[in-house]
C-alpha positions in Angstrom: 139.4 151.7 112.4 143.0 150.9 111.6 144.3 154.5 112.2 145.0 155.7 115.8 142.1 157.4 117.4 141.4 159.2 120.7 138.4 158.1 122.7 137.7 159.5 126.2 134.5 158.3 127.9 132.1 161.1 129.1 132.3 162.0 132.9 129.8 160.8 135.4 128.0 163.2 137.8 128.6 161.2 141.0 131.3 159.2 142.8 131.4 155.5 141.9 132.0 154.4 145.5 130.1 156.8 147.8 127.6 158.4 145.4 128.6 162.0 146.2 127.6 164.3 143.4 129.9 166.5 141.5 129.5 170.2 141.9 131.6 173.4 142.0 133.3 172.2 145.1 133.6 168.5 144.3 135.6 167.6 141.1 135.5 163.9 140.4 138.7 162.0 139.7 138.9 159.8 136.7 140.4 156.3 136.9 143.8 156.8 135.2 143.8 153.3 133.6 140.3 152.7 132.1 139.3 156.4 132.2 135.7 155.2 132.7 135.1 155.3 136.4 135.0 158.5 138.6 135.6 159.1 142.3 135.3 162.1 144.6 138.6 161.4 146.4 141.6 159.1 146.3 140.3 157.4 149.4 137.0 156.4 147.6 139.0 155.2 144.6 141.2 153.0 146.8 138.1 151.6 148.6 136.4 150.9 145.3 139.4 149.1 143.7 138.4 145.7 145.0 135.3 145.6 142.8 136.5 147.9 140.0 139.7 145.9 139.3 137.6 143.1 137.6 136.2 145.6 135.2 139.2 147.8 134.6 141.6 147.6 131.6 143.9 150.3 130.2 142.5 152.8 127.6 145.6 154.0 125.7 145.6 157.5 124.3 145.8 157.4 121.4 144.1 154.1 120.8 146.0 151.9 118.4 144.8 148.6 117.0 146.3 145.3 118.2 144.0 142.7 116.7 145.5 139.1 116.7 145.2 136.8 113.7 142.0 134.7 113.6 142.2 131.6 115.8 145.7 132.3 116.9 144.9 131.2 120.4 141.6 129.3 119.8 141.6 126.2 122.1 138.3 126.9 123.8 136.4 124.4 121.7 138.9 121.7 122.8 138.1 122.4 126.4 134.3 122.3 125.9 134.5 119.1 123.8 136.5 117.4 126.5 134.1 118.5 129.2 131.1 117.4 127.1 132.7 113.9 126.7 133.0 113.7 130.5 129.4 114.7 131.0 128.2 112.1 128.5 130.3 109.3 129.7 128.2 106.6 131.3 130.5 106.1 134.2 130.7 109.9 134.8 127.0 110.1 135.0 127.2 108.2 138.3 129.4 111.0 139.8 128.3 114.1 141.5 128.6 117.5 139.8 131.6 118.3 142.0 133.3 115.0 141.2 132.9 115.7 137.4 134.2 119.2 137.8 137.4 117.8 139.4 137.8 115.6 136.3 137.2 118.5 134.0 139.9 120.8 135.5 142.5 118.0 135.2 142.1 118.0 131.4 145.3 119.3 129.7 143.2 121.5 127.4 141.7 123.3 130.4 145.1 123.9 132.0 146.5 125.3 128.7 143.5 127.6 128.3 143.3 128.9 131.9 146.9 129.0 133.0 147.4 132.0 135.4 144.0 133.5 134.6 142.0 134.5 137.6 143.9 132.0 139.7 141.8 132.5 142.9 138.5 132.1 141.1 136.2 129.1 140.7 137.5 126.8 137.9 134.4 127.3 135.9 134.6 131.1 136.2 138.2 130.9 134.9 137.0 128.8 131.9 134.1 131.2 131.3 136.4 134.2 131.2 138.9 132.5 129.0 136.1 131.3 126.6 134.7 134.9 126.3 138.2 136.3 125.7 139.2 133.9 123.0 135.8 134.0 121.3 135.8 137.8 121.2 139.4 137.9 119.8 138.3 135.5 117.0 135.0 137.4 116.4 137.0 140.7 115.9 139.8 139.1 113.9 137.2 137.7 111.4 135.6 141.1 110.8 136.8 141.5 107.2 134.8 144.5 106.1 134.2 148.0 107.4 130.5 147.3 107.3 130.9 144.4 109.8 132.9 146.6 112.1 130.4 149.4 111.9 127.5 146.9 112.7 129.3 145.8 115.8 130.2 149.3 116.8 126.5 150.2 116.6 125.5 147.2 118.6 128.0 148.0 121.4 127.2 151.7 121.4 123.5 151.0 121.8 124.0 148.7 124.9 122.3 150.1 127.9 123.5 149.0 131.4 123.3 150.6 134.8 126.4 152.5 136.0 127.2 149.8 138.5 127.6 147.2 135.7 130.9 146.8 133.8 131.2 149.6 131.3 132.8 149.1 127.9 134.4 151.5 125.4 133.1 150.1 122.1 136.1 151.4 120.0 138.5 149.8 122.5 136.8 146.4 122.3 137.3 146.3 118.6 140.8 147.7 118.4 142.3 145.8 121.4 140.1 142.7 121.8 142.7 140.6 123.7 143.4 143.2 126.4 140.1 143.7 128.2 139.0 142.9 131.7 136.8 140.0 132.9 133.9 142.4 133.4 134.2 143.8 129.9 134.3 140.3 128.4 131.2 139.4 130.3 129.3 142.4 128.8 130.6 141.5 125.3 129.5 137.9 125.8 125.9 139.1 126.4 126.1 141.4 123.4 127.4 138.7 121.2 124.8 136.2 122.3 122.0 138.7 121.5 123.5 139.6 118.2 124.0 136.0 117.2 120.7 134.6 118.3 118.1 137.4 118.2 118.0 137.8 114.4 117.3 134.1 114.2 114.4 134.3 116.5 113.0 137.4 114.8 113.6 136.7 111.1 114.7 133.1 110.8 118.1 134.1 109.4 120.9 131.6 109.0 123.6 132.3 111.6 127.2 131.4 111.2 127.4 127.8 112.5 130.8 128.1 114.1 130.0 131.4 115.7 126.6 130.2 117.0 128.3 127.1 118.4 130.8 129.1 120.3 128.3 131.4 122.0 126.2 128.3 122.8 129.2 126.9 124.6 129.3 130.0 126.7 125.7 129.6 127.7 126.3 126.0 128.8 129.4 126.8 130.8 127.6 129.8 132.4 124.8 127.5 133.5 127.3 125.1 135.0 128.9 127.9 137.0 125.6 128.7 138.6 124.8 125.1 139.4 128.2 124.2 140.9 
């Protein structure tokens, strides 16, 4: 998948915002950035931007690969390890969850990881997004064979999600892994977790220890975001 390709998502049959169906009189407008959401009018597209902007990332035509080197930005483990030390510290155990959270977001590793990302979001949501992004970059960068890429492409193409969920373009996620939206990274996190752990449950296969540890980190942080 190193050569430029052109991928255009298929059109929907109804407006993303108001639900009006396309027909001979109503021609749906395609989002000019992600090309993966459709609206019956510019007014509906504007009204729907507040929710869509978290799931929207550019889909270049043609699509050219920009895959970073493995671990070029990988600092997520440092953040998680520093947070784990706070949770396990005997003095910290006497603190409330919110008090521990305040200690966590003061860690230099967290500030380096989440700088300027989702600035108005909850600190744990910012960390979760950053973790997903860096883990996905590293996952793609470490795909050394065409077979590995084809396996992932098959997994992503077979994902089934309602139209209201973030939609991904599988080819884009593999060719431009560092340039996706928070919503796309959320869907990729779910796909990666299933791909990493489901074979273990079904066949007792040996998973890559580092990869398994990373997606386990995500599960722990996600649980913390729901509890805080």
